[in-house]
VOROBA-876245 format. One record per residue (C-alpha): residue number from 1; x, y, z. Coordinates in pm, whole numbers. Example, Ala and Ser with C-alpha at 12.3 -4.5 7.8 and 13.67 -1.06 7.14 Angstrom:
BEGIN
<rec 1,<1230,-450,780>>,
<rec 2,<1367,-106,714>>,
This chain:
BEGIN
<rec 1,<-1537,3872,2658>>,
<rec 2,<-1543,3593,2399>>,
<rec 3,<-1327,3288,2472>>,
<rec 4,<-1350,3134,2127>>,
<rec 5,<-1143,3390,1938>>,
<rec 6,<-895,3267,1682>>,
<rec 7,<-607,3398,1896>>,
<rec 8,<-667,3128,2157>>,
<rec 9,<-673,2829,1925>>,
<rec 10,<-352,2629,1935>>,
<rec 11,<-218,2551,1591>>,
<rec 12,<134,2506,1458>>,
<rec 13,<225,2802,1236>>,
<rec 14,<-105,2835,1046>>,
<rec 15,<13,3149,868>>,
<rec 16,<280,2945,689>>,
<rec 17,<53,2697,511>>,
<rec 18,<199,2776,171>>,
<rec 19,<489,3006,247>>,
<rec 20,<786,2785,335>>,
<rec 21,<784,2497,92>>,
<rec 22,<1112,2319,42>>,
<rec 23,<1269,2422,-287>>,
<rec 24,<1355,2166,-556>>,
<rec 25,<1731,2221,-517>>,
<rec 26,<1724,2135,-146>>,
<rec 27,<1478,1852,-201>>,
<rec 28,<1709,1698,-464>>,
<rec 29,<1987,1677,-204>>,
<rec 30,<1749,1539,59>>,
<rec 31,<1635,1268,-185>>,
<rec 32,<1996,1175,-257>>,
<rec 33,<2069,1162,117>>,
<rec 34,<1767,938,166>>,
<rec 35,<1888,707,-114>>,
<rec 36,<2239,698,31>>,
<rec 37,<2100,605,373>>,
<rec 38,<1913,310,219>>,
<rec 39,<2224,200,30>>,
<rec 40,<2464,241,321>>,
<rec 41,<2241,53,566>>,
<rec 42,<2135,-192,290>>,
<rec 43,<1768,-130,358>>,
<rec 44,<1501,-286,139>>,
<rec 45,<1292,11,31>>,
<rec 46,<968,22,-169>>,
<rec 47,<1031,73,-540>>,
<rec 48,<780,359,-566>>,
<rec 49,<652,635,-339>>,
<rec 50,<971,715,-149>>,
<rec 51,<1004,1070,-278>>,
<rec 52,<643,1163,-202>>,
<rec 53,<669,1020,149>>,
<rec 54,<994,1208,203>>,
<rec 55,<841,1532,76>>,
<rec 56,<543,1499,310>>,
<rec 57,<777,1420,599>>,
<rec 58,<991,1728,526>>,
<rec 59,<694,1961,483>>,
<rec 60,<538,1836,807>>,
<rec 61,<863,1891,994>>,
<rec 62,<885,2248,865>>,
<rec 63,<523,2318,950>>,
<rec 64,<567,2194,1307>>,
<rec 65,<903,2358,1367>>,
<rec 66,<1028,2639,1145>>,
<rec 67,<1388,2561,1241>>,
<rec 68,<1376,2257,1014>>,
<rec 69,<1366,2484,710>>,
<rec 70,<1714,2601,805>>,
<rec 71,<1827,2251,907>>,
<rec 72,<1755,2115,558>>,
<rec 73,<1942,2407,401>>,
<rec 74,<2231,2345,641>>,
<rec 75,<2236,1976,547>>,
<rec 76,<2277,2069,179>>,
<rec 77,<2579,2288,261>>,
<rec 78,<2732,2013,476>>,
<rec 79,<2676,1749,207>>,
<rec 80,<2828,1970,-63>>,
<rec 81,<3132,2040,153>>,
<rec 82,<3181,1674,248>>,
<rec 83,<3143,1563,-115>>,
<rec 84,<3394,1828,-225>>,
<rec 85,<3647,1688,22>>,
<rec 86,<3569,1314,10>>,
<rec 87,<3388,1271,-322>>,
<rec 88,<3043,1137,-394>>,
<rec 89,<2909,910,-240>>,
<rec 90,<3181,904,29>>,
<rec 91,<3074,1253,144>>,
<rec 92,<2729,1117,232>>,
<rec 93,<2886,824,416>>,
<rec 94,<3104,1069,607>>,
<rec 95,<2789,1249,724>>,
<rec 96,<2641,919,843>>,
<rec 97,<2953,795,1023>>,
<rec 98,<3175,1084,1134>>,
<rec 99,<3192,1085,1516>>,
<rec 100,<3193,1466,1516>>,
<rec 101,<2829,1445,1406>>,
<rec 102,<2738,1300,1745>>,
<rec 103,<2835,1591,1971>>,
<rec 104,<2554,1712,2192>>,
<rec 105,<2409,1960,2192>>,
<rec 106,<2435,1973,1814>>,
<rec 107,<2611,2305,1767>>,
<rec 108,<2827,2240,1461>>,
<rec 109,<2687,2224,1108>>,
<rec 110,<2776,1855,1068>>,
<rec 111,<2622,1763,1406>>,
<rec 112,<2302,1951,1318>>,
<rec 113,<2285,1786,974>>,
<rec 114,<2335,1441,1122>>,
<rec 115,<2109,1470,1426>>,
<rec 116,<1831,1686,1281>>,
<rec 117,<1824,1547,927>>,
<rec 118,<2004,1222,849>>,
<rec 119,<1916,1045,1177>>,
<rec 120,<1551,1133,1126>>,
<rec 121,<1570,1012,765>>,
<rec 122,<1705,679,894>>,
<rec 123,<1400,647,1117>>,
<rec 124,<1172,731,824>>,
<rec 125,<1350,477,600>>,
<rec 126,<1294,206,859>>,
<rec 127,<930,302,897>>,
<rec 128,<846,294,527>>,
<rec 129,<995,-45,456>>,
<rec 130,<1343,-82,595>>,
<rec 131,<1233,-319,873>>,
<rec 132,<1195,-591,610>>,
<rec 133,<1574,-593,586>>,
<rec 134,<1596,-710,947>>,
<rec 135,<1351,-997,911>>,
<rec 136,<1008,-837,934>>,
<rec 137,<786,-1049,713>>,
<rec 138,<465,-850,696>>,
<rec 139,<581,-501,783>>,
<rec 140,<385,-265,562>>,
<rec 141,<505,64,703>>,
<rec 142,<417,261,1013>>,
<rec 143,<161,8,1139>>,
<rec 144,<388,-290,1059>>,
<rec 145,<124,-469,858>>,
<rec 146,<-142,-716,951>>,
<rec 147,<-130,-958,1237>>,
<rec 148,<-118,-1274,1027>>,
<rec 149,<-133,-1607,1206>>,
<rec 150,<183,-1815,1163>>,
<rec 151,<358,-1518,1000>>,
<rec 152,<517,-1314,1276>>,
<rec 153,<631,-967,1163>>,
<rec 154,<972,-990,1327>>,
<rec 155,<1243,-1251,1378>>,
<rec 156,<1176,-1486,1662>>,
<rec 157,<1418,-1647,1905>>,
<rec 158,<1527,-1994,1799>>,
<rec 159,<1678,-2247,2037>>,
<rec 160,<2015,-2364,1917>>,
C-alpha cells in the first residue's frame, strides 16, 4: 500500500484553481465597499495597488473556504438593497454601522455581509496602509515597515 498517493495530501480545494473566480460585477461592488470603508473610517490608503490587493485577498478567501464565494454575492445583494432604501453612499454606511449586523451567529444577510465581508475588509484596509491614520510613521503594510531608530512605528505615551 502506497502512503504518498495524491488522496492523502492536504490541500485547500485544488480542483477549483481556476473555476470560481469572482466576477467583475461582484468585484465592482467589493471595490466600492472597500473605498467606502476607507472614506468612512478616514483611513489613509495607498494611491495605487488597492484593487489588486483586494482581488488577491478575495480570491484567497474563496480558495480557502468556498462559502466566501456566496458571502461576496450576498454582500452585493445587501448593498444594493441598502442603497435602494438609504441611497448611495448612505447604504454602505448602514452596512458598516447597523447594529443588526452584529448578531451572532451571523444568520441574516446583513449580519453575514458585515461579519464575513465588510469587517474583514476593514482589517485588510488597516493592514495595507490604514494604520498610518492612527499615527504609525513607518508602517508599510503587513510587516509594519522597518525598525527605524528614533522613528517608532506607533504613537508613544507622552507624559502630560
